[in-house]
Gaussian input, Z-matrix of N, CA and C with variables (Angstrom, degrees):
# hf/3-21g

backbone

0 1
 N
 C     1     B1
 C     2     B2     1     A1
 N     3     B3     2     A2     1     D1
 C     4     B4     3     A3     2     D2
 C     5     B5     4     A4     3     D3
 N     6     B6     5     A5     4     D4
 C     7     B7     6     A6     5     D5
 C     8     B8     7     A7     6     D6
 N     9     B9     8     A8     7     D7
 C    10    B10     9     A9     8     D8
 C    11    B11    10    A10     9     D9
 N    12    B12    11    A11    10    D10
 C    13    B13    12    A12    11    D11
 C    14    B14    13    A13    12    D12
 N    15    B15    14    A14    13    D13
 C    16    B16    15    A15    14    D14
 C    17    B17    16    A16    15    D15
 N    18    B18    17    A17    16    D16
 C    19    B19    18    A18    17    D17
 C    20    B20    19    A19    18    D18
 N    21    B21    20    A20    19    D19
 C    22    B22    21    A21    20    D20
 C    23    B23    22    A22    21    D21
 N    24    B24    23    A23    22    D22
 C    25    B25    24    A24    23    D23
 C    26    B26    25    A25    24    D24
 N    27    B27    26    A26    25    D25
 C    28    B28    27    A27    26    D26
 C    29    B29    28    A28    27    D27
 N    30    B30    29    A29    28    D28
 C    31    B31    30    A30    29    D29
 C    32    B32    31    A31    30    D30
 N    33    B33    32    A32    31    D31
 C    34    B34    33    A33    32    D32
 C    35    B35    34    A34    33    D33
 N    36    B36    35    A35    34    D34
 C    37    B37    36    A36    35    D35
 C    38    B38    37    A37    36    D36
 N    39    B39    38    A38    37    D37
 C    40    B40    39    A39    38    D38
 C    41    B41    40    A40    39    D39
 N    42    B42    41    A41    40    D40
 C    43    B43    42    A42    41    D41
 C    44    B44    43    A43    42    D42
 N    45    B45    44    A44    43    D43
 C    46    B46    45    A45    44    D44
 C    47    B47    46    A46    45    D45
 N    48    B48    47    A47    46    D46
 C    49    B49    48    A48    47    D47
 C    50    B50    49    A49    48    D48
 N    51    B51    50    A50    49    D49
 C    52    B52    51    A51    50    D50
 C    53    B53    52    A52    51    D51
 N    54    B54    53    A53    52    D52
 C    55    B55    54    A54    53    D53
 C    56    B56    55    A55    54    D54
 N    57    B57    56    A56    55    D55
 C    58    B58    57    A57    56    D56
 C    59    B59    58    A58    57    D57
 N    60    B60    59    A59    58    D58
 C    61    B61    60    A60    59    D59
 C    62    B62    61    A61    60    D60
 N    63    B63    62    A62    61    D61
 C    64    B64    63    A63    62    D62
 C    65    B65    64    A64    63    D63
 N    66    B66    65    A65    64    D64
 C    67    B67    66    A66    65    D65
 C    68    B68    67    A67    66    D66
 N    69    B69    68    A68    67    D67
 C    70    B70    69    A69    68    D68
 C    71    B71    70    A70    69    D69
 N    72    B72    71    A71    70    D70
 C    73    B73    72    A72    71    D71
 C    74    B74    73    A73    72    D72
 N    75    B75    74    A74    73    D73
 C    76    B76    75    A75    74    D74
 C    77    B77    76    A76    75    D75
 N    78    B78    77    A77    76    D76
 C    79    B79    78    A78    77    D77
 C    80    B80    79    A79    78    D78
 N    81    B81    80    A80    79    D79
 C    82    B82    81    A81    80    D80
 C    83    B83    82    A82    81    D81
 N    84    B84    83    A83    82    D82
 C    85    B85    84    A84    83    D83
 C    86    B86    85    A85    84    D84
 N    87    B87    86    A86    85    D85
 C    88    B88    87    A87    86    D86
 C    89    B89    88    A88    87    D87
 N    90    B90    89    A89    88    D88
 C    91    B91    90    A90    89    D89
 C    92    B92    91    A91    90    D90
 N    93    B93    92    A92    91    D91
 C    94    B94    93    A93    92    D92
 C    95    B95    94    A94    93    D93
 N    96    B96    95    A95    94    D94
 C    97    B97    96    A96    95    D95
 C    98    B98    97    A97    96    D96
 N    99    B99    98    A98    97    D97
 C   100   B100    99    A99    98    D98
 C   101   B101   100   A100    99    D99
 N   102   B102   101   A101   100   D100
 C   103   B103   102   A102   101   D101
 C   104   B104   103   A103   102   D102
 N   105   B105   104   A104   103   D103
 C   106   B106   105   A105   104   D104
 C   107   B107   106   A106   105   D105
 N   108   B108   107   A107   106   D106
 C   109   B109   108   A108   107   D107
 C   110   B110   109   A109   108   D108
 N   111   B111   110   A110   109   D109
 C   112   B112   111   A111   110   D110
 C   113   B113   112   A112   111   D111
 N   114   B114   113   A113   112   D112
 C   115   B115   114   A114   113   D113
 C   116   B116   115   A115   114   D114
 N   117   B117   116   A116   115   D115
 C   118   B118   117   A117   116   D116
 C   119   B119   118   A118   117   D117
 N   120   B120   119   A119   118   D118
 C   121   B121   120   A120   119   D119
 C   122   B122   121   A121   120   D120
 N   123   B123   122   A122   121   D121
 C   124   B124   123   A123   122   D122
 C   125   B125   124   A124   123   D123
 N   126   B126   125   A125   124   D124
 C   127   B127   126   A126   125   D125
 C   128   B128   127   A127   126   D126
 N   129   B129   128   A128   127   D127
 C   130   B130   129   A129   128   D128
 C   131   B131   130   A130   129   D129
 N   132   B132   131   A131   130   D130
 C   133   B133   132   A132   131   D131
 C   134   B134   133   A133   132   D132
 N   135   B135   134   A134   133   D133
 C   136   B136   135   A135   134   D134
 C   137   B137   136   A136   135   D135
 N   138   B138   137   A137   136   D136
 C   139   B139   138   A138   137   D137
 C   140   B140   139   A139   138   D138
 N   141   B141   140   A140   139   D139
 C   142   B142   141   A141   140   D140
 C   143   B143   142   A142   141   D141
 N   144   B144   143   A143   142   D142
 C   145   B145   144   A144   143   D143
 C   146   B146   145   A145   144   D144
 N   147   B147   146   A146   145   D145
 C   148   B148   147   A147   146   D146
 C   149   B149   148   A148   147   D147
 N   150   B150   149   A149   148   D148
 C   151   B151   150   A150   149   D149
 C   152   B152   151   A151   150   D150
 N   153   B153   152   A152   151   D151
 C   154   B154   153   A153   152   D152
 C   155   B155   154   A154   153   D153
 N   156   B156   155   A155   154   D154
 C   157   B157   156   A156   155   D155
 C   158   B158   157   A157   156   D156
 N   159   B159   158   A158   157   D157
 C   160   B160   159   A159   158   D158
 C   161   B161   160   A160   159   D159
 N   162   B162   161   A161   160   D160
 C   163   B163   162   A162   161   D161
 C   164   B164   163   A163   162   D162
 N   165   B165   164   A164   163   D163
 C   166   B166   165   A165   164   D164
 C   167   B167   166   A166   165   D165
 N   168   B168   167   A167   166   D166
 C   169   B169   168   A168   167   D167
 C   170   B170   169   A169   168   D168
 N   171   B171   170   A170   169   D169
 C   172   B172   171   A171   170   D170
 C   173   B173   172   A172   171   D171
 N   174   B174   173   A173   172   D172
 C   175   B175   174   A174   173   D173
 C   176   B176   175   A175   174   D174
 N   177   B177   176   A176   175   D175
 C   178   B178   177   A177   176   D176
 C   179   B179   178   A178   177   D177
 N   180   B180   179   A179   178   D178
 C   181   B181   180   A180   179   D179
 C   182   B182   181   A181   180   D180
 N   183   B183   182   A182   181   D181
 C   184   B184   183   A183   182   D182
 C   185   B185   184   A184   183   D183
 N   186   B186   185   A185   184   D184
 C   187   B187   186   A186   185   D185
 C   188   B188   187   A187   186   D186
 N   189   B189   188   A188   187   D187
 C   190   B190   189   A189   188   D188
 C   191   B191   190   A190   189   D189
 N   192   B192   191   A191   190   D190
 C   193   B193   192   A192   191   D191
 C   194   B194   193   A193   192   D192
 N   195   B195   194   A194   193   D193
 C   196   B196   195   A195   194   D194
 C   197   B197   196   A196   195   D195
 N   198   B198   197   A197   196   D196
 C   199   B199   198   A198   197   D197
 C   200   B200   199   A199   198   D198
 N   201   B201   200   A200   199   D199
 C   202   B202   201   A201   200   D200
 C   203   B203   202   A202   201   D201
 N   204   B204   203   A203   202   D202
 C   205   B205   204   A204   203   D203
 C   206   B206   205   A205   204   D204
 N   207   B207   206   A206   205   D205
 C   208   B208   207   A207   206   D206
 C   209   B209   208   A208   207   D207
 N   210   B210   209   A209   208   D208
 C   211   B211   210   A210   209   D209
 C   212   B212   211   A211   210   D210
 N   213   B213   212   A212   211   D211
 C   214   B214   213   A213   212   D212
 C   215   B215   214   A214   213   D213
 N   216   B216   215   A215   214   D214
 C   217   B217   216   A216   215   D215
 C   218   B218   217   A217   216   D216
 N   219   B219   218   A218   217   D217
 C   220   B220   219   A219   218   D218
 C   221   B221   220   A220   219   D219
 N   222   B222   221   A221   220   D220
 C   223   B223   222   A222   221   D221
 C   224   B224   223   A223   222   D222
 N   225   B225   224   A224   223   D223
 C   226   B226   225   A225   224   D224
 C   227   B227   226   A226   225   D225
 N   228   B228   227   A227   226   D226
 C   229   B229   228   A228   227   D227
 C   230   B230   229   A229   228   D228
 N   231   B231   230   A230   229   D229
 C   232   B232   231   A231   230   D230
 C   233   B233   232   A232   231   D231
 N   234   B234   233   A233   232   D232
 C   235   B235   234   A234   233   D233
 C   236   B236   235   A235   234   D234
 N   237   B237   236   A236   235   D235
 C   238   B238   237   A237   236   D236
 C   239   B239   238   A238   237   D237
 N   240   B240   239   A239   238   D238
 C   241   B241   240   A240   239   D239
 C   242   B242   241   A241   240   D240
 N   243   B243   242   A242   241   D241
 C   244   B244   243   A243   242   D242
 C   245   B245   244   A244   243   D243
 N   246   B246   245   A245   244   D244
 C   247   B247   246   A246   245   D245
 C   248   B248   247   A247   246   D246

   B1=1.4344
   B2=1.5515
   B3=1.2573
   B4=1.4570
   B5=1.4498
   B6=1.3685
   B7=1.4177
   B8=1.5119
   B9=1.3441
   B10=1.5056
   B11=1.4924
   B12=1.3745
   B13=1.4690
   B14=1.5444
   B15=1.2665
   B16=1.5281
   B17=1.4660
   B18=1.3726
   B19=1.4966
   B20=1.5679
   B21=1.2855
   B22=1.5879
   B23=1.4384
   B24=1.2949
   B25=1.5277
   B26=1.6034
   B27=1.2796
   B28=1.4912
   B29=1.5191
   B30=1.3661
   B31=1.4350
   B32=1.5942
   B33=1.3912
   B34=1.4344
   B35=1.5744
   B36=1.2927
   B37=1.5072
   B38=1.5902
   B39=1.3022
   B40=1.4346
   B41=1.5259
   B42=1.4090
   B43=1.4275
   B44=1.4864
   B45=1.3266
   B46=1.4302
   B47=1.5451
   B48=1.2908
   B49=1.5398
   B50=1.5504
   B51=1.3625
   B52=1.4755
   B53=1.5143
   B54=1.2699
   B55=1.4376
   B56=1.5113
   B57=1.2637
   B58=1.5144
   B59=1.5800
   B60=1.3258
   B61=1.4852
   B62=1.5622
   B63=1.2381
   B64=1.4912
   B65=1.5323
   B66=1.3258
   B67=1.5532
   B68=1.4656
   B69=1.3694
   B70=1.4504
   B71=1.4932
   B72=1.2735
   B73=1.4700
   B74=1.5589
   B75=1.2713
   B76=1.3925
   B77=1.4969
   B78=1.3325
   B79=1.4558
   B80=1.5396
   B81=1.3882
   B82=1.4887
   B83=1.4716
   B84=1.3199
   B85=1.4225
   B86=1.5159
   B87=1.3056
   B88=1.4810
   B89=1.4842
   B90=1.2830
   B91=1.4823
   B92=1.5674
   B93=1.3319
   B94=1.5857
   B95=1.4664
   B96=1.3844
   B97=1.4440
   B98=1.5013
   B99=1.3838
   B100=1.4991
   B101=1.4747
   B102=1.3077
   B103=1.4343
   B104=1.5578
   B105=1.2841
   B106=1.4591
   B107=1.4935
   B108=1.3700
   B109=1.4454
   B110=1.5782
   B111=1.3333
   B112=1.5146
   B113=1.6022
   B114=1.3237
   B115=1.4497
   B116=1.5132
   B117=1.2617
   B118=1.4082
   B119=1.5161
   B120=1.4143
   B121=1.4157
   B122=1.4906
   B123=1.3279
   B124=1.5047
   B125=1.5221
   B126=1.2822
   B127=1.5240
   B128=1.4783
   B129=1.3555
   B130=1.4475
   B131=1.5375
   B132=1.2751
   B133=1.4689
   B134=1.5271
   B135=1.3478
   B136=1.4480
   B137=1.4123
   B138=1.3479
   B139=1.4256
   B140=1.5913
   B141=1.3752
   B142=1.4814
   B143=1.5030
   B144=1.3854
   B145=1.4554
   B146=1.5147
   B147=1.3149
   B148=1.4743
   B149=1.5150
   B150=1.3159
   B151=1.4748
   B152=1.5068
   B153=1.3451
   B154=1.4444
   B155=1.5010
   B156=1.3198
   B157=1.3870
   B158=1.5294
   B159=1.2925
   B160=1.4855
   B161=1.5291
   B162=1.3601
   B163=1.4701
   B164=1.5419
   B165=1.2921
   B166=1.4916
   B167=1.5459
   B168=1.3547
   B169=1.5002
   B170=1.5002
   B171=1.2606
   B172=1.4465
   B173=1.5460
   B174=1.3034
   B175=1.5475
   B176=1.5271
   B177=1.2584
   B178=1.4798
   B179=1.5325
   B180=1.3263
   B181=1.4422
   B182=1.5490
   B183=1.3085
   B184=1.5058
   B185=1.5219
   B186=1.2395
   B187=1.4621
   B188=1.5148
   B189=1.3005
   B190=1.4669
   B191=1.5123
   B192=1.3066
   B193=1.4672
   B194=1.5914
   B195=1.3396
   B196=1.5288
   B197=1.4917
   B198=1.4846
   B199=1.4038
   B200=1.4923
   B201=1.3126
   B202=1.4248
   B203=1.5325
   B204=1.3092
   B205=1.4545
   B206=1.5845
   B207=1.3392
   B208=1.4331
   B209=1.5913
   B210=1.3183
   B211=1.5660
   B212=1.5264
   B213=1.3132
   B214=1.5290
   B215=1.5949
   B216=1.3296
   B217=1.3747
   B218=1.5610
   B219=1.2743
   B220=1.5127
   B221=1.4530
   B222=1.3419
   B223=1.4465
   B224=1.5590
   B225=1.2810
   B226=1.4585
   B227=1.5471
   B228=1.3146
   B229=1.4268
   B230=1.5294
   B231=1.2715
   B232=1.4921
   B233=1.4485
   B234=1.3958
   B235=1.4076
   B236=1.4904
   B237=1.3214
   B238=1.4201
   B239=1.5716
   B240=1.2819
   B241=1.4517
   B242=1.5462
   B243=1.3368
   B244=1.4832
   B245=1.4973
   B246=1.3179
   B247=1.5581
   B248=1.4425
   A1=107.55
   A2=123.04
   A3=122.30
   A4=111.27
   A5=119.61
   A6=121.84
   A7=110.78
   A8=116.05
   A9=118.62
   A10=112.40
   A11=114.52
   A12=117.14
   A13=108.44
   A14=115.10
   A15=120.57
   A16=111.16
   A17=115.93
   A18=123.00
   A19=112.24
   A20=112.94
   A21=119.26
   A22=114.28
   A23=113.94
   A24=120.10
   A25=108.87
   A26=116.19
   A27=114.75
   A28=112.37
   A29=113.22
   A30=116.64
   A31=112.70
   A32=112.69
   A33=114.32
   A34=114.16
   A35=118.35
   A36=120.83
   A37=109.19
   A38=124.64
   A39=120.92
   A40=117.53
   A41=118.92
   A42=117.18
   A43=111.56
   A44=117.78
   A45=118.72
   A46=113.06
   A47=117.34
   A48=120.68
   A49=109.77
   A50=116.93
   A51=116.49
   A52=107.99
   A53=122.98
   A54=123.85
   A55=110.42
   A56=115.50
   A57=121.56
   A58=110.93
   A59=111.55
   A60=116.08
   A61=112.06
   A62=115.32
   A63=118.99
   A64=109.80
   A65=115.25
   A66=116.26
   A67=115.58
   A68=115.11
   A69=118.90
   A70=108.99
   A71=118.21
   A72=121.11
   A73=114.00
   A74=116.21
   A75=115.79
   A76=119.27
   A77=113.02
   A78=117.55
   A79=111.28
   A80=111.62
   A81=117.10
   A82=111.34
   A83=117.24
   A84=119.86
   A85=112.95
   A86=115.06
   A87=120.29
   A88=108.12
   A89=119.44
   A90=121.02
   A91=110.63
   A92=114.17
   A93=117.08
   A94=109.56
   A95=119.54
   A96=119.30
   A97=111.85
   A98=115.48
   A99=113.80
   A100=110.79
   A101=120.79
   A102=121.74
   A103=110.13
   A104=113.34
   A105=121.50
   A106=111.01
   A107=116.24
   A108=122.50
   A109=107.43
   A110=114.94
   A111=117.27
   A112=113.84
   A113=113.11
   A114=117.04
   A115=111.80
   A116=122.81
   A117=124.50
   A118=109.89
   A119=112.93
   A120=118.22
   A121=109.79
   A122=116.35
   A123=119.45
   A124=110.24
   A125=117.31
   A126=117.38
   A127=110.09
   A128=118.73
   A129=121.67
   A130=110.20
   A131=118.23
   A132=119.69
   A133=111.23
   A134=116.81
   A135=117.52
   A136=112.16
   A137=119.41
   A138=121.01
   A139=111.97
   A140=114.92
   A141=118.66
   A142=107.16
   A143=115.74
   A144=118.13
   A145=112.76
   A146=114.21
   A147=119.11
   A148=110.68
   A149=115.76
   A150=119.62
   A151=111.16
   A152=119.72
   A153=123.85
   A154=108.38
   A155=122.00
   A156=125.06
   A157=112.46
   A158=114.94
   A159=116.64
   A160=110.99
   A161=115.64
   A162=119.10
   A163=113.23
   A164=114.75
   A165=120.80
   A166=107.71
   A167=118.77
   A168=119.46
   A169=107.25
   A170=123.39
   A171=124.33
   A172=111.64
   A173=111.78
   A174=118.10
   A175=106.69
   A176=117.89
   A177=121.07
   A178=109.83
   A179=116.86
   A180=120.09
   A181=111.83
   A182=116.00
   A183=120.13
   A184=109.98
   A185=117.80
   A186=118.57
   A187=113.71
   A188=118.09
   A189=120.91
   A190=111.15
   A191=117.12
   A192=117.51
   A193=111.73
   A194=115.05
   A195=119.03
   A196=114.74
   A197=112.72
   A198=115.40
   A199=115.14
   A200=120.21
   A201=122.54
   A202=113.10
   A203=117.19
   A204=123.93
   A205=111.75
   A206=111.75
   A207=115.64
   A208=112.29
   A209=111.50
   A210=115.39
   A211=108.04
   A212=115.55
   A213=118.63
   A214=109.03
   A215=114.72
   A216=116.89
   A217=113.57
   A218=114.08
   A219=122.24
   A220=109.83
   A221=118.87
   A222=124.27
   A223=106.83
   A224=117.28
   A225=119.67
   A226=112.02
   A227=117.23
   A228=123.19
   A229=111.74
   A230=118.25
   A231=121.61
   A232=113.26
   A233=117.37
   A234=121.91
   A235=110.83
   A236=118.98
   A237=125.01
   A238=112.68
   A239=119.06
   A240=126.98
   A241=109.64
   A242=114.23
   A243=119.73
   A244=111.06
   A245=116.53
   A246=121.30
   A247=111.46
   D1=-30.92
   D2=-179.87
   D3=-65.09
   D4=-34.67
   D5=-177.62
   D6=-66.81
   D7=-36.59
   D8=178.77
   D9=-66.24
   D10=-31.18
   D11=-179.21
   D12=-74.67
   D13=-42.20
   D14=178.04
   D15=-56.92
   D16=-49.34
   D17=177.89
   D18=-59.00
   D19=-42.71
   D20=172.04
   D21=-55.61
   D22=-45.64
   D23=-176.95
   D24=-71.72
   D25=-38.44
   D26=177.25
   D27=-66.88
   D28=-35.67
   D29=-178.22
   D30=-75.28
   D31=-21.03
   D32=179.21
   D33=-88.03
   D34=-11.44
   D35=-174.04
   D36=-72.03
   D37=-50.31
   D38=-178.68
   D39=-54.42
   D40=-47.60
   D41=179.48
   D42=-67.96
   D43=-39.08
   D44=176.84
   D45=-60.29
   D46=-47.17
   D47=177.33
   D48=-61.33
   D49=-38.73
   D50=179.51
   D51=-65.27
   D52=-41.76
   D53=-179.77
   D54=-60.85
   D55=-48.63
   D56=179.14
   D57=-56.01
   D58=-48.65
   D59=-179.16
   D60=-67.54
   D61=-32.48
   D62=178.19
   D63=-70.93
   D64=-36.67
   D65=173.52
   D66=-65.03
   D67=-37.96
   D68=-179.83
   D69=-70.49
   D70=-42.25
   D71=175.61
   D72=-59.58
   D73=-41.75
   D74=178.90
   D75=-74.15
   D76=-24.38
   D77=169.85
   D78=-67.17
   D79=-47.50
   D80=177.57
   D81=-56.91
   D82=-43.31
   D83=-178.45
   D84=-62.17
   D85=-43.16
   D86=178.81
   D87=-59.65
   D88=-47.69
   D89=-175.66
   D90=-65.11
   D91=-35.86
   D92=178.71
   D93=-69.36
   D94=-33.87
   D95=-176.19
   D96=-78.91
   D97=-29.28
   D98=176.95
   D99=-78.38
   D100=-37.90
   D101=178.18
   D102=150.65
   D103=170.38
   D104=-175.84
   D105=-66.13
   D106=-37.74
   D107=-174.85
   D108=-88.03
   D109=125.91
   D110=179.92
   D111=-68.04
   D112=-22.39
   D113=-177.56
   D114=-94.54
   D115=22.10
   D116=177.96
   D117=-64.01
   D118=133.76
   D119=-178.38
   D120=-67.73
   D121=148.27
   D122=-179.76
   D123=-63.21
   D124=-35.45
   D125=-179.42
   D126=-60.01
   D127=-43.50
   D128=-176.84
   D129=-68.69
   D130=-35.18
   D131=175.93
   D132=-68.62
   D133=-34.64
   D134=175.64
   D135=-68.84
   D136=-36.95
   D137=-179.80
   D138=-64.10
   D139=-37.88
   D140=178.58
   D141=-66.42
   D142=-41.87
   D143=-179.85
   D144=-62.03
   D145=-37.84
   D146=-179.48
   D147=-68.03
   D148=-38.64
   D149=177.77
   D150=-63.80
   D151=-36.62
   D152=178.76
   D153=-69.16
   D154=-47.63
   D155=173.36
   D156=-52.06
   D157=-47.73
   D158=-178.29
   D159=-60.61
   D160=-42.01
   D161=177.54
   D162=-59.56
   D163=-38.81
   D164=-179.17
   D165=-68.42
   D166=-40.31
   D167=-179.74
   D168=-67.87
   D169=-40.91
   D170=176.99
   D171=-56.62
   D172=-45.56
   D173=-178.66
   D174=-64.60
   D175=-42.82
   D176=-178.72
   D177=-61.90
   D178=-42.15
   D179=-179.95
   D180=-64.25
   D181=-38.44
   D182=175.47
   D183=-63.60
   D184=-41.66
   D185=177.60
   D186=-67.05
   D187=-36.94
   D188=174.91
   D189=-66.60
   D190=-40.96
   D191=178.24
   D192=-63.25
   D193=-42.64
   D194=176.76
   D195=-61.02
   D196=-40.84
   D197=176.01
   D198=-68.16
   D199=-36.21
   D200=175.86
   D201=-66.27
   D202=-34.59
   D203=174.38
   D204=-64.37
   D205=-46.22
   D206=179.74
   D207=-66.02
   D208=-38.69
   D209=-179.48
   D210=-66.96
   D211=-35.16
   D212=179.59
   D213=-64.82
   D214=-43.39
   D215=179.71
   D216=-65.03
   D217=-39.39
   D218=176.50
   D219=-61.05
   D220=-43.62
   D221=-176.34
   D222=-67.84
   D223=-42.90
   D224=-178.67
   D225=-64.62
   D226=-41.65
   D227=175.75
   D228=-63.90
   D229=-38.59
   D230=176.91
   D231=-65.38
   D232=-37.88
   D233=177.50
   D234=-67.75
   D235=-44.76
   D236=177.58
   D237=-59.15
   D238=-36.15
   D239=178.15
   D240=-68.53
   D241=-40.49
   D242=-175.92
   D243=-72.39
   D244=-33.37
   D245=-176.64
   D246=-72.95

């Protein structure tokens, strides 16, 4: 019976260790994303997040404009070839 218990303990160690390491990594990631200071006010963290979202939206708008311009050029070229 002791061999079964030892085998069960050996089998349980890797998933348990993985869960603990995952928890530690997620806590570290959250701290890094909020900022270096652990006492940062939530309002300031939200302002930083809002600024990042705004930059992403501006970048997406630029990509959409470029895509529309390229599609317009391709459409014009296709019409000229057809004529």
